[in-house]
Each structure stands twice: as structure tokens, then as C-alpha cells.
C-alpha positions as semicolon CSV with decimal commas, in nm:
position;residue;x (nm);y (nm);z (nm)
1;M;12,498;9,123;11,586
2;P;12,571;8,750;11,609
3;Q;12,257;8,544;11,671
4;D;12,411;8,205;11,751
5;R;12,538;8,294;12,098
6;P;12,401;8,142;12,416
7;T;12,224;8,369;12,661
8;L;12,463;8,641;12,774
9;P;12,530;8,720;13,139
10;P;12,318;9,009;13,269
11;V;12,452;9,362;13,244
12;R;12,426;9,615;13,523
13;L;12,308;9,939;13,365
14;N;12,295;10,287;13,507
15;S;11,950;10,442;13,542
16;D;11,786;10,579;13,229
17;A;11,812;10,928;13,375
18;Q;12,188;10,897;13,423
19;L;12,235;10,741;13,080
20;A;12,034;11,023;12,922
21;R;12,258;11,280;13,092
22;D;12,562;11,092;12,965
23;A;12,416;11,088;12,613
24;L;12,361;11,465;12,607
25;A;12,716;11,518;12,734
26;T;12,879;11,319;12,453
27;P;13,084;11,540;12,220
28;L;12,898;11,441;11,905
29;L;12,538;11,465;12,026
30;S;12,602;11,784;12,223
31;R;12,749;11,944;11,909
32;A;12,452;11,826;11,705
33;V;12,216;11,989;11,955
34;R;12,413;12,316;11,945
35;L;12,400;12,325;11,564
36;A;12,027;12,253;11,568
37;R;11,980;12,561;11,786
38;W;12,215;12,761;11,563
39;A;12,024;12,679;11,244
40;G;11,807;12,960;11,113
41;P;11,682;13,139;10,804
42;Q;12,038;13,195;10,681
43;T;12,127;12,825;10,688
44;R;12,176;12,664;10,347
45;V;12,200;12,293;10,272
46;G;12,265;12,078;9,967
47;V;12,072;11,793;9,812
48;G;12,153;11,546;10,090
49;G;12,085;11,795;10,370
50;E;12,456;11,866;10,421
51;L;12,570;12,217;10,503
52;V;12,712;12,401;10,208
53;D;13,088;12,448;10,225
54;E;13,057;12,825;10,269
55;Q;12,871;12,779;10,598
56;L;13,101;12,521;10,758
57;P;13,335;12,784;10,907
58;A;13,043;12,959;11,077
59;A;12,908;12,625;11,203
60;A;13,250;12,535;11,343
61;E;13,270;12,868;11,523
62;A;12,923;12,811;11,667
63;L;13,073;12,500;11,826
64;G;13,366;12,695;11,966
65;L;13,603;12,552;11,704
66;D;13,833;12,725;11,459
67;G;13,635;12,785;11,140
68;G;13,954;12,825;10,945
69;D;14,085;12,485;11,049
70;E;14,005;12,177;10,842
71;D;13,948;11,960;11,151
72;G;13,706;12,218;11,293
73;R;13,505;12,222;10,972
74;A;13,506;11,840;10,960
75;C;13,369;11,823;11,317
76;A;13,097;12,071;11,226
77;S;13,005;11,873;10,915
78;E;12,980;11,548;11,111
79;A;12,773;11,704;11,389
80;W;12,540;11,863;11,134
81;R;12,480;11,531;10,961
82;V;12,397;11,368;11,295
83;A;12,157;11,654;11,369
84;V;11,981;11,597;11,037
85;D;11,967;11,219;11,064
86;T;11,832;11,226;11,421
87;G;11,561;11,481;11,345
88;L;11,721;11,758;11,549
89;V;11,734;11,957;11,224
90;D;11,475;11,963;10,947
91;A;11,658;12,008;10,617
92;E;11,452;12,111;10,316
93;D;11,495;11,963;9,969
94;P;11,634;12,204;9,710
95;A;11,387;12,322;9,448
96;D;11,438;12,213;9,088
97;D;11,593;12,545;8,995
98;S;11,826;12,564;9,296
99;D;12,123;12,370;9,431
100;T;12,053;12,464;9,793
101;A;11,767;12,487;10,037
102;G;11,701;12,604;10,391
103;A;11,704;12,426;10,724
104;A;11,560;12,484;11,069
105;A;11,533;12,319;11,408
106;G;11,355;11,985;11,384
107;A;11,075;11,845;11,597
108;N;11,311;11,622;11,794
109;L;11,505;11,918;11,933
110;A;11,226;11,969;12,186
111;L;11,297;11,621;12,324
112;V;11,638;11,734;12,447
113;T;11,485;11,945;12,723
114;G;11,122;11,833;12,727
115;G;11,141;11,463;12,653
116;S;11,179;11,164;12,883
117;P;11,514;10,992;12,941
118;Q;11,395;10,723;12,699
119;D;11,334;10,990;12,434
120;V;11,687;11,123;12,476
121;L;11,832;10,773;12,461
122;G;11,636;10,713;12,142
123;L;11,807;11,018;11,989
124;W;12,143;10,886;12,101
125;L;12,078;10,543;11,951
126;D;11,992;10,712;11,621
127;A;12,320;10,903;11,643
128;L;12,500;10,575;11,712
129;D;12,352;10,428;11,394
130;V;12,490;10,724;11,196
131;V;12,835;10,689;11,347
132;F;12,839;10,311;11,305
133;A;12,771;10,359;10,935
134;D;13,064;10,604;10,921
135;A;13,289;10,356;11,100
136;I;13,236;10,082;10,843
137;A;13,253;10,314;10,541
138;P;13,557;10,276;10,314
139;V;13,841;10,525;10,340
140;L;13,875;10,701;10,005
141;D;14,213;10,858;9,936
142;D;14,105;10,959;9,588
143;I;13,729;10,968;9,540
144;S;13,762;11,047;9,170
145;A;13,904;10,700;9,113
146;V;13,574;10,536;9,212
147;V;13,328;10,782;9,056
148;G;13,172;10,658;8,735
149;D;13,077;10,850;8,423
150;D;12,729;10,907;8,565
151;G;12,872;11,084;8,870
152;E;12,775;10,800;9,104
153;I;13,020;10,600;9,319
154;D;13,109;10,265;9,161
155;L;13,067;10,019;9,447
156;E;13,249;9,743;9,263
157;A;13,554;9,966;9,219
158;L;13,558;10,023;9,595
159;D;13,621;9,654;9,671
160;W;13,399;9,709;9,975
161;D;13,159;9,461;10,134
162;P;12,927;9,669;10,355
163;E;12,753;9,366;10,505
164;G;13,084;9,199;10,583
165;E;13,227;9,515;10,736
166;A;12,916;9,563;10,949
167;A;12,921;9,201;11,065
168;F;13,288;9,227;11,162
169;L;13,243;9,542;11,371
170;E;12,922;9,409;11,526
171;G;13,113;9,093;11,619
172;V;13,396;9,290;11,778
173;L;13,155;9,504;11,978
174;G;12,963;9,191;12,079
175;N;13,284;9,031;12,206
176;L;13,378;9,348;12,393
177;Y;13,031;9,348;12,551
178;L;13,067;8,982;12,652
179;L;13,409;9,045;12,807
180;T;13,264;9,336;13,002
181;V;12,950;9,172;13,139
182;S;13,131;8,846;13,219
183;D;13,386;9,015;13,442
184;R;13,305;9,305;13,674
185;A;13,668;9,420;13,659
186;A;13,641;9,453;13,280
187;E;13,391;9,736;13,329
188;E;13,681;9,946;13,455
189;E;13,979;9,786;13,282
190;P;14,031;9,844;12,908
191;V;14,081;9,554;12,669
192;P;14,393;9,542;12,446
193;L;14,306;9,588;12,081
194;P;14,498;9,272;11,976
195;V;14,274;9,065;12,203
196;L;13,962;9,190;12,027
197;A;14,112;9,147;11,681
198;A;14,231;8,795;11,765
199;S;13,888;8,703;11,903
200;M;13,745;8,748;11,553
201;I;14,027;8,589;11,354
202;V;14,227;8,330;11,549
203;P;14,045;7,993;11,562
204;D;13,970;7,869;11,912
205;D;14,157;7,546;11,854
206;M;14,470;7,710;11,710
207;G;14,780;7,683;11,924
208;E;15,053;7,909;11,790
209;P;14,911;8,152;11,529
210;T;15,065;8,124;11,183
211;D;15,230;8,420;11,011
212;D;14,927;8,453;10,787
213;V;14,692;8,471;11,088
214;L;14,920;8,722;11,260
215;E;14,910;8,936;10,948
216;Q;14,530;8,924;10,947
217;V;14,520;9,023;11,314
218;S;14,755;9,313;11,247
219;E;14,536;9,436;10,960
220;A;14,225;9,402;11,174
221;M;14,390;9,603;11,452
222;M;14,459;9,890;11,215
223;R;14,102;9,879;11,089
224;L;13,967;9,876;11,445
225;D;14,197;10,161;11,540
226;D;14,029;10,378;11,277
227;Q;13,682;10,258;11,374
228;F;13,718;10,316;11,748
229;R;13,846;10,667;11,680
230;V;13,519;10,727;11,495
231;L;13,304;10,565;11,766
232;E;13,456;10,744;12,066
233;P;13,295;11,090;12,012
234;V;12,947;10,940;12,032
235;G;13,032;10,808;12,378
236;L;13,027;10,437;12,297
237;V;13,383;10,367;12,408
238;R;13,683;10,508;12,586
239;Y;13,973;10,452;12,351
240;R;14,350;10,485;12,366
241;P;14,467;10,471;12,002
242;V;14,749;10,261;11,864
243;D;15,085;10,431;11,910
244;E;15,176;10,584;11,574
245;A;15,543;10,508;11,638
246;L;15,445;10,142;11,664
247;M;15,299;10,155;11,314
248;V;15,633;10,281;11,183
249;E;15,812;9,998;11,364
250;E;15,573;9,739;11,224
251;N;15,618;9,869;10,871
252;A;15,996;9,851;10,909
253;A;15,985;9,490;11,029
254;E;16,041;9,217;10,770
255;G;15,753;8,998;10,881
256;P;15,468;8,984;11,132
257;G;15,575;8,981;11,493
258;P;15,398;8,850;11,803
259;L;15,045;8,966;11,874
260;V;15,161;9,198;12,153
261;D;15,474;9,322;12,320
262;D;15,435;9,215;12,681
263;E;15,647;9,509;12,794
264;D;15,388;9,772;12,698
265;V;15,057;9,637;12,572
266;T;14,900;9,983;12,582
267;R;15,092;10,081;12,270
268;Y;14,868;9,849;12,068
269;G;14,548;10,034;12,160
270;M;14,319;9,992;12,460
271;V;13,940;10,011;12,458
272;R;13,651;9,971;12,697
273;L;13,279;10,026;12,671
274;T;13,137;10,319;12,864
275;P;12,821;10,272;13,073
276;L;12,639;10,437;12,783
277;G;12,816;10,199;12,545
278;L;12,692;9,898;12,742
279;Y;12,339;10,032;12,702
280;G;12,390;10,092;12,331
281;I;12,540;9,753;12,247
282;R;12,273;9,576;12,451
283;A;12,005;9,765;12,255
284;R;12,162;9,650;11,928
285;L;12,186;9,291;12,056
286;L;11,820;9,290;12,154
287;E;11,724;9,435;11,815
288;A;11,917;9,151;11,650
289;G;11,724;8,893;11,852
290;V;12,000;8,808;12,099
291;E;11,893;8,744;12,457
292;A;12,085;9,005;12,656
293;P;11,937;9,035;13,006
294;A;11,990;9,329;13,239
295;V;11,998;9,330;13,616
296;G;11,644;9,419;13,724
297;D;11,469;9,216;13,456
298;L;11,351;8,966;13,721
299;A;11,243;9,221;13,983
300;D;10,873;9,194;13,896
301;K;10,874;8,817;13,842
302;G;10,783;8,542;14,087
303;A;11,036;8,380;14,317
304;D;11,043;8,069;14,100
305;V;11,153;8,273;13,797
306;L;11,405;8,462;14,009
307;L;11,571;8,152;14,153
308;D;11,587;7,976;13,817
309;G;11,713;8,290;13,645
310;L;11,995;8,345;13,895
311;A;12,150;8,018;13,777
312;R;12,317;8,202;13,487
313;Y;12,412;8,515;13,682
314;P;12,766;8,586;13,809
315;E;12,787;8,633;14,184
316;L;12,774;9,013;14,202
317;A;12,500;9,040;13,941
318;A;12,297;8,774;14,126
319;R;12,320;8,974;14,446
320;A;12,217;9,296;14,272
321;E;11,923;9,123;14,101
322;T;11,810;8,970;14,430
323;E;11,832;9,306;14,609
324;Q;11,608;9,466;14,346
325;W;11,361;9,177;14,376
326;L;11,350;9,206;14,756
327;A;11,308;9,584;14,743
328;R;10,959;9,536;14,595
329;R;10,832;9,302;14,866
330;A;10,773;9,291;15,238
331;P;11,054;9,087;15,399
332;A;10,830;8,821;15,553
333;D;10,632;8,774;15,232
334;A;10,952;8,756;15,028
335;A;11,096;8,487;15,257
336;R;10,787;8,267;15,228
337;E;10,775;8,307;14,850
338;L;11,141;8,216;14,819
339;L;11,109;7,906;15,035
340;T;10,805;7,787;14,841
341;A;10,993;7,827;14,513
342;A;11,293;7,636;14,654
343;R;11,098;7,312;14,682
344;G;11,120;7,040;14,422
345;D;11,312;6,733;14,306
346;D;11,386;6,847;13,951
347;Q;11,739;6,891;13,820
348;G;11,745;7,264;13,893
349;A;11,611;7,235;14,248
350;P;11,948;7,215;14,435
351;L;12,069;7,536;14,275
352;R;11,736;7,705;14,350
353;R;11,779;7,614;14,715
354;L;12,133;7,755;14,715
355;H;12,010;8,085;14,570
356;C;11,719;8,081;14,813
357;Q;11,957;8,053;15,106
358;Q;12,167;8,339;14,972
359;A;11,857;8,553;14,917
360;L;11,732;8,485;15,269
361;T;12,063;8,615;15,400
362;L;11,981;8,948;15,236
363;V;11,635;8,947;15,395
364;G;11,791;8,927;15,741
365;R;11,630;8,829;16,073
366;Q;11,285;8,925;15,945
367;A;11,290;8,598;15,752
368;E;11,311;8,391;16,072
369;P;10,938;8,310;16,115
370;A;10,914;8,182;15,757
371;V;11,234;7,984;15,798
372;R;11,112;7,819;16,120
373;D;10,793;7,718;15,942
374;V;10,990;7,480;15,717
375;L;11,206;7,312;15,984
376;D;11,014;6,988;15,940
377;D;11,019;7,000;15,561
378;P;11,242;6,714;15,434
379;R;11,375;6,932;15,148
380;L;11,411;7,264;15,331
381;G;11,466;7,163;15,693
382;G;11,843;7,135;15,658
383;L;11,867;7,470;15,479
384;A;11,651;7,625;15,752
385;R;11,875;7,496;16,031
386;V;12,190;7,624;15,860
387;W;12,033;7,966;15,811
388;L;11,912;7,989;16,172
389;A;12,251;7,884;16,308
390;E;12,433;8,136;16,090
391;H;12,206;8,412;16,221
392;G;12,255;8,316;16,585
393;A;11,894;8,215;16,639
394;P;11,814;8,029;16,965
395;D;11,642;7,692;16,996
396;V;11,753;7,543;16,668
397;P;11,658;7,174;16,675
398;A;11,923;6,919;16,585
399;P;11,865;6,761;16,244
400;P;11,806;6,388;16,203
401;E;12,094;6,199;16,043
402;S;11,900;6,144;15,721
403;M;11,860;6,520;15,681
404;I;12,232;6,578;15,737
405;F;12,332;6,350;15,452
406;W;12,050;6,468;15,225
407;L;12,169;6,827;15,276
408;A;12,528;6,724;15,200
409;I;12,423;6,568;14,868
410;D;12,200;6,866;14,784
411;T;12,476;7,114;14,864
412;I;12,732;6,946;14,639
413;A;12,470;6,906;14,362
414;A;12,406;7,281;14,379
415;Q;12,776;7,365;14,364
416;L;12,826;7,132;14,069
417;A;12,533;7,295;13,888
418;A;12,675;7,640;13,963
419;G;13,004;7,545;13,796
420;G;13,215;7,640;14,094
421;E;13,593;7,640;14,101
422;A;13,742;7,291;14,116
423;A;13,962;7,373;14,415
424;E;13,666;7,506;14,614
425;L;13,462;7,197;14,531
426;Q;13,748;6,973;14,635
427;D;13,771;7,152;14,968
428;L;13,394;7,120;15,020
429;V;13,395;6,750;14,934
430;E;13,689;6,671;15,160
431;E;13,545;6,878;15,445
432;L;13,210;6,694;15,429
433;V;13,372;6,350;15,410
434;G;13,612;6,431;15,691
435;R;13,333;6,558;15,916
436;H;13,129;6,235;15,907
437;T;13,269;5,889;15,982
438;G;13,141;5,635;15,732
439;F;13,013;5,910;15,503
440;F;12,978;5,695;15,194
441;D;12,808;5,407;15,378
442;A;12,524;5,648;15,456
443;A;12,542;5,873;15,150
444;W;12,460;5,609;14,885
445;R;12,128;5,543;15,059
446;V;12,015;5,908;15,040
447;E;11,685;5,949;14,856
448;H;11,793;6,239;14,637
449;P;11,771;6,245;14,255
450;A;12,134;6,355;14,227
451;T;12,289;6,110;14,475
452;A;12,468;5,888;14,224
453;D;12,591;6,182;14,015
454;V;12,719;6,361;14,325
455;L;12,904;6,054;14,450
456;E;13,066;6,007;14,109
457;A;13,176;6,368;14,116
458;M;13,316;6,324;14,465
459;G;13,518;6,030;14,330
460;R;13,670;6,261;14,069
461;L;13,730;6,548;14,307
462;H;13,868;6,390;14,624
463;R;14,246;6,406;14,630
464;D;14,287;6,090;14,840
465;K;14,283;5,791;14,603
466;A;14,137;5,548;14,855
467;T;13,856;5,785;14,948
468;A;13,790;5,858;14,580
469;K;13,756;5,485;14,520
470;E;13,505;5,463;14,807
471;A;13,302;5,740;14,646
472;R;13,289;5,557;14,312
473;K;13,179;5,235;14,482
474;A;12,907;5,427;14,664
475;A;12,788;5,577;14,336
476;F;12,760;5,228;14,187
477;K;12,558;5,112;14,489
478;S;12,327;5,410;14,457
479;R;12,259;5,345;14,088
480;S;12,200;4,975;14,157
481;A;11,957;5,052;14,436
482;H;11,762;5,313;14,245
């Protein structure tokens, strides 16, 4: 997996128990388990542990498939290999004077019913490794053409770069993972295959793709079509293959066409990661040294770690993470810990206070005593008054003017740090300025580390040119004074 990415957004995973059930229900692993139970004294395998050809029909029938059908025998062969490679089957090595040997249920078969969910998921990850290797393997139309005089496959004749193929597929799966965790809707909506192919080939700064680039994307799509067909039975993805009629149309065309036909993008292949696939790709990312957090990672950490960590979480993930954190603590204790962590004048403090306020909303009225305790705090008093007013609390003292303007600066600083939508920030800026006469005359005097930066931002964001100019002048005054 790529190692030069920034920290990924957190993924929301199903419970290990649910993921383990999903793993055992996948077509490939369930077939491997059935063949492991089918194996007995009569089972014969070759040098590599593969079932001998004569036993493939019986294995296919054990899976409920047609033993006389080539596809049925191929499914049985694949499932058997997964069973061997995951330790569900223990295949013996043939003796020197024999071409075959026996096989029996392996030690890992007991994990299917007697192991923990983590044990089952470990089996599934091993199966994923097997299938991934299949997905990047070259397609051989005529194997005899690449077999040397010594009976071994000539890798140079294959024109195959295993490391390059693995890196390409890992990159595609990494991009699919990023698309999914960055957008909650993407967890349910499939991604068009051309989008994934283009994400690996088309340079970010390229406007209109050249014919050569379009040709590369088209070739990558066909390669991915084959690979996702291989990956689907292990439960990594849900995949709608490329329309075979489309391939005929593309071959008949004189040159490369557009990346997609807007009229029916589904014809080009559609793919999405399953919940089990999210777990699997995250596991591979972590193994490759990529920081790939999951919702719940911060549940046992302190409030300071939680509030800082939420800075890189999308809204829904931040709420889910906060809910898990609160579930482990008494409401009053959680409120006090959050408010303590929200203090500070460092660059990340405004965003911590914003996340603190949002977390306190989830605590509910049980947070009120802790919130009232900070009413006189110059950094938290404004936040406390807003929270109390929003919850309909009585006897909320009016804030001093200095606190009003300090809170305004802190609020905008937090929104700027959160990377909010420009239109929403514009509305917030204009609402604050419109609410207070002489806003900038007071704002530039605010003793807040971000005052000058906030006022400069307000000058960029405010849609009224005269007001924007006032904001820039106020920013200059603030920098001169501090």
C-alpha cells in the first residue's frame, strides 16, 4: 500500500463479531471450510498440495456444484487452494516414489467454530492474501509458450512485473478506501471503474486527457474488471462487471473515446468495498505502515487526545467517536474532563473548544454543573453561556463585552481551522459583523492569538467591499499592537 499519504480519515467498522460472521458467509471461505470438512483418507493431492484432477468433480459436488462442469471444478480447485493456504487443510508432501499424497482437516478448521472473531478474521485475511495473489497473476492463454526446457515457468517470457502489478492494485484499493471513508454516502454508493482507473493514471494537473492517457485508462479498466471479478468471491467488494457489449463497441471504435458515457455509467463497471472489505483494506494499510484510524480508537484516551484527534474527523465520524468516548465515562466527569482539555492559547485550542462544545451537547443537561463552574473562565465563559442558553438553563449571566468579542474571534478561528465551507463561513462572518455595531473597532483589540489572522480572513470572506476593507485595516492594527 502507498506509504506517502497523509493520515486517512477514520473508518467506521462493524463489530468484530459481525465481521467474522460476514467472513464465514463469503462464497470462497465458506467453500474452503466445506472442503476442509470433506477431506478424508481418500483425498489425494499433488506436489503443491493441489487436488488431483480426478478428485475435482467429487470436490465440486461436495460444494453443491456440477462436477462435470469446468466452472464447477475451477471453483472447487480455488476453494481447495484457499483451504490449504489458510491451514484449514493439512496437505502432505508426496513421498519420493509417489506423485500424490494424502490430506486431512488442518488445525485451523477448529477456529471456525471454536475460535474468537479475531481468529476467524485472521483466516479471512489469509484467504484475502491468496486471492490478491491470484488477482495480480498473469493470464496465460497458452502456458506452454512460457515453460522452459527445465519445466519451470520463464518469468522473463511472461513480461510480468509482480511488484508493479501488486503496487497498482494496492493503489486502486487504497483510493477506493479513501473515497469510501471520506464520504459516508460512498459506503453505500458504488464507484465507477473509470474513476478508479483514472485516479491511478491521469495526472492531477492534467486538464483534458490525451488519447494516449485515455488508452491507458481503458487498458487499466479491463485489467481491473478481471481483478475485481477475482476479488468479489472473498467478500472484499461488491462488483458490477463491465458490460461485455461495451467491450465489443470499444474494439470496433477507431480510437479511444471519452472516459465514460454519461448516459449509462454503470456499463463501465461499478465497485464498492463491503464492510468486510473496509476491514481488510485497513488491515493491509496498517501492515504497510499507513496511519488508518478507526472510529473507537480514541475511546480509551484522555479528553485532550480526543479533542485534538477530532480535528481530522468528518462530522459523522466525529460524533460517533465522541459517543463511544462518552459511553465509558460518567456524564459529569466527562464534562469536566472535556472543559479542562478545551483550555489553552495554542493554535489548536479554538478547534478543541468547538469540539468540546459539540461533545457537551451529547452529554446533555447532566453537564450543567461542570459548565456553570467555568462561567468566569476568560477562555471558556463564552462557550459556557452559549451552551446554557441553548439548553434553556435559567439564570445565565450576561457576558462582558470583552468576552463577546473574544468568543467571536475564537469561533471564527475554530471554523477556519476546521476547513468549513466558504459560503457558511461568509454567512457566519457577516452575521457576527452585522450583530455588533463597530465590530472591528473592538475586535482588533481582542487578546487572542488568532485575532489578526481571523480579521484578515474576514477581509477575504465578507462580500461587502467596504466592510472587507475595514476588516483588513483592523488586522493591520492588531498586528501593529501585538
